[in-house]
C-alpha positions as CSV (number, residue, x, y, z in Angstrom):
1,M,-1.4,-54.3,217.4
2,E,-1.4,-51.1,215.5
3,S,2.5,-50.3,216.7
4,N,3.1,-53.6,215.1
5,K,1.8,-52.8,211.8
6,A,4.8,-50.7,210.0
7,K,6.8,-53.9,211.6
8,L,4.8,-56.2,209.4
9,V,5.3,-54.0,206.3
10,I,9.2,-54.1,206.9
11,N,9.8,-57.6,207.6
12,H,7.5,-58.5,204.7
13,L,9.4,-56.3,202.3
14,K,12.8,-57.4,203.9
15,N,11.9,-61.0,202.4
16,L,11.7,-59.4,199.0
17,G,15.0,-58.3,198.2
18,T,17.6,-59.7,196.5
19,K,21.6,-58.9,196.9
20,K,21.8,-58.3,193.3
21,R,19.0,-56.0,192.9
22,A,20.1,-54.3,196.1
23,E,23.8,-53.4,194.6
24,A,22.2,-52.6,191.2
25,S,20.0,-49.8,193.0
26,K,22.6,-48.4,194.9
27,W,24.8,-47.6,191.8
28,F,21.6,-46.6,189.8
29,F,20.5,-44.2,192.8
30,K,24.2,-42.8,193.3
31,T,24.8,-43.7,196.9
32,K,28.8,-43.2,196.8
33,K,30.4,-40.5,198.7
34,G,30.0,-36.8,197.0
35,Q,27.1,-38.4,195.4
36,Y,23.4,-37.1,195.7
37,G,22.0,-40.5,197.3
38,F,24.9,-40.6,199.4
39,G,24.4,-43.3,202.7
40,D,20.9,-44.6,201.5
41,I,20.3,-47.8,201.8
42,F,18.7,-50.7,199.7
43,W,17.5,-54.0,200.4
44,G,16.9,-54.8,196.7
45,I,13.0,-55.0,196.3
46,S,11.1,-54.3,193.1
47,V,8.9,-51.5,192.7
48,P,5.9,-53.8,191.5
49,D,6.5,-55.9,194.6
50,Q,6.7,-52.6,196.6
51,R,3.3,-51.3,195.2
52,R,2.1,-54.6,195.9
53,I,2.8,-54.6,199.6
54,A,1.6,-50.7,199.7
55,K,-2.0,-52.1,198.2
56,K,-1.9,-54.6,201.2
57,Y,-0.9,-52.3,203.9
58,Q,-3.0,-49.1,202.4
59,D,-4.7,-48.7,205.7
60,L,-1.8,-47.8,207.7
61,S,-2.0,-45.1,210.1
62,L,-0.1,-41.8,209.5
63,P,2.0,-42.5,212.9
64,Q,3.0,-46.0,211.0
65,I,3.8,-44.6,207.6
66,S,5.9,-42.2,209.7
67,L,8.0,-44.9,210.6
68,L,8.6,-46.1,206.9
69,L,9.3,-42.6,206.0
70,K,11.8,-42.3,208.6
71,N,13.7,-45.2,207.8
72,K,17.0,-45.5,206.4
73,V,16.2,-47.8,204.0
74,H,15.4,-46.3,200.8
75,E,12.4,-49.1,199.5
76,L,10.7,-48.7,203.1
77,R,10.3,-44.8,202.3
78,L,8.9,-45.5,198.8
79,T,6.5,-47.7,199.9
80,G,5.2,-45.6,202.8
81,L,4.8,-42.9,200.0
82,F,2.7,-45.5,197.8
83,I,0.6,-46.1,200.9
84,L,0.2,-42.3,201.4
85,V,-0.7,-41.6,197.3
86,L,-3.3,-44.4,197.5
87,Q,-4.8,-42.9,200.9
88,F,-5.1,-39.5,199.3
89,K,-6.7,-40.8,196.3
90,K,-9.8,-42.4,198.1
91,Y,-9.8,-40.0,201.0
92,D,-12.3,-36.9,201.3
93,E,-10.9,-33.2,201.5
94,M,-10.4,-33.0,205.4
95,A,-8.4,-36.5,205.5
96,R,-6.3,-35.0,202.1
97,S,-5.4,-32.0,204.2
98,K,-4.2,-33.9,206.7
99,I,-2.2,-35.8,204.3
100,V,-0.7,-32.9,202.8
101,K,0.5,-31.5,206.1
102,F,2.1,-34.8,207.2
103,Y,3.6,-35.0,203.7
104,L,5.4,-31.5,204.1
105,K,6.4,-32.4,207.7
106,H,8.2,-35.6,206.4
107,K,9.4,-33.6,203.1
108,N,13.1,-34.2,204.5
109,Y,12.9,-38.0,204.0
110,I,11.7,-37.7,200.5
111,N,15.1,-37.5,199.7
112,N,15.8,-39.1,196.0
113,W,14.3,-38.3,193.0
114,D,12.0,-41.3,192.6
115,L,10.6,-40.8,196.2
116,V,9.7,-37.2,194.9
117,D,8.7,-38.0,191.8
118,S,6.4,-40.9,193.2
119,S,4.5,-38.7,195.3
120,A,5.0,-34.9,194.5
121,L,2.4,-34.7,191.8
122,Y,-0.2,-37.1,193.3
123,I,-0.3,-35.6,196.5
124,L,1.0,-32.0,196.7
125,G,0.2,-30.9,193.3
126,E,-3.4,-32.7,193.1
127,Y,-4.0,-31.0,196.5
128,L,-2.9,-27.4,195.3
129,K,-4.8,-27.4,192.2
130,D,-7.3,-25.0,193.3
131,K,-5.6,-23.3,196.2
132,N,-3.0,-21.1,197.0
133,K,0.7,-22.0,196.1
134,D,2.6,-20.4,198.0
135,I,4.6,-23.4,199.4
136,L,5.6,-24.1,196.2
137,Y,7.5,-21.2,195.6
138,K,8.9,-21.4,199.1
139,L,10.3,-24.8,198.1
140,A,11.4,-23.8,194.8
141,K,14.1,-21.5,196.8
142,S,15.0,-23.9,199.2
143,K,18.5,-25.1,199.7
144,N,17.5,-28.5,199.2
145,L,17.5,-29.9,196.3
146,W,14.6,-32.4,197.0
147,H,12.5,-29.4,198.1
148,R,13.1,-27.6,194.8
149,R,12.5,-30.8,192.7
150,I,8.9,-31.3,194.7
151,A,8.3,-27.8,193.7
152,I,8.4,-28.2,190.1
153,I,7.1,-31.9,189.7
154,S,3.8,-31.0,191.9
155,T,3.0,-28.6,188.8
156,F,2.6,-31.5,186.7
157,A,-0.9,-31.9,188.1
158,F,-1.6,-28.2,187.0
159,I,-0.3,-29.0,183.5
160,R,-3.0,-31.9,183.2
161,Q,-5.7,-29.0,183.9
162,N,-4.0,-26.9,180.9
163,Q,-3.1,-24.7,183.6
164,F,1.1,-23.4,183.0
165,E,1.5,-20.2,184.9
166,D,2.9,-21.9,188.0
167,T,4.8,-24.2,186.1
168,L,6.4,-21.7,184.1
169,K,7.4,-19.3,187.1
170,I,9.0,-21.9,189.0
171,S,10.6,-22.8,185.9
172,K,12.1,-19.5,185.5
173,I,13.0,-19.6,189.1
174,L,15.1,-22.7,188.3
175,L,16.8,-21.5,185.7
176,K,20.2,-20.9,187.2
177,D,20.0,-24.2,189.2
178,N,23.4,-26.0,189.8
179,H,21.9,-29.7,189.7
180,D,20.9,-31.7,186.7
181,L,18.2,-33.0,188.5
182,I,16.5,-30.4,188.5
183,H,17.8,-29.4,185.2
184,K,16.3,-32.5,183.6
185,A,12.8,-31.8,185.8
186,V,12.3,-28.3,184.5
187,G,13.0,-29.5,181.3
188,W,10.5,-32.3,181.6
189,A,7.7,-30.0,182.8
190,L,8.1,-27.5,179.7
191,R,8.0,-30.7,177.6
192,E,4.5,-31.3,179.3
193,V,3.4,-27.8,178.7
194,G,4.6,-28.1,175.0
195,K,2.2,-31.2,174.7
196,K,-0.4,-29.1,175.8
197,D,0.2,-25.6,174.4
198,M,3.4,-25.8,172.0
199,E,3.0,-21.8,172.0
200,K,3.0,-21.5,175.7
201,E,6.5,-23.7,175.8
202,E,8.1,-21.7,172.7
203,E,7.1,-18.5,174.2
204,F,9.3,-19.1,177.3
205,L,12.1,-20.6,175.3
206,E,12.1,-17.5,173.1
207,K,12.9,-15.7,176.3
208,Y,15.1,-17.8,178.2
209,A,16.7,-21.0,175.8
210,K,19.8,-19.0,175.7
211,I,20.5,-18.9,179.4
212,M,19.3,-21.9,180.5
213,P,21.3,-25.0,181.3
214,R,22.0,-27.3,178.2
215,T,20.1,-30.4,179.7
216,M,17.0,-28.4,180.8
217,L,16.9,-27.3,177.0
218,R,17.8,-30.8,175.5
219,Y,14.7,-32.1,177.7
220,A,12.4,-29.2,176.7
221,I,12.7,-29.4,172.9
222,E,12.9,-33.2,172.9
223,K,9.6,-33.6,171.2
224,F,10.2,-31.0,168.6
225,P,10.9,-31.5,164.7
226,D,14.7,-32.2,164.2
227,S,15.0,-28.7,162.4
228,K,13.5,-26.7,165.2
229,R,15.4,-28.4,167.8
230,K,18.7,-27.8,165.6
231,M,17.9,-24.0,165.7
232,Y,17.6,-24.0,169.4
233,L,20.6,-26.0,170.1
234,Q,22.7,-23.7,167.7
């Protein structure tokens, strides 16, 4: 019976897709040759539907979730991650440790920005709040775009606890990154730091605003007063 549970999820989701949404998703997630999502397959399933199915099958075993994460269909991977997040939230420390190891083992399948943003903060970030964070620095230096995004997005969990040191250090590592999805993520992280402690963000910007990519800077200062934004953009 257990071996059929992933198939049940897959069949349930397949019936919820629409061709129109699938085409829109292929465009939105940049699946053409040379784009970051090249080759990704979409069935056109809405996120609310995926969350509903994830909740229904939230007791799926890790081997079954693995089948979802390794699937070529984007929505199956996202639903698998939704299930993993639900499990992480309700399980104890020992089970959470297993989930984190599983997550890192499957990180190569977490290969688009929505997959990262829906999971990294809620699993890896939450787990590492009071632990050694070396893995994030290793990920930040990876050649893999999505590993680098996992690194910075995970730190949002620390920002919520008024812990900014790792966000700022990882932002510094990623200052010269060549991908706009990292520019946006770092800028977003800096903006979140600023919401909690404007002085900390400005301290960072005073040192690095002139060398950071324009997109990163624009995201970082989005909530600043107009006059201050113009000053940074000059």
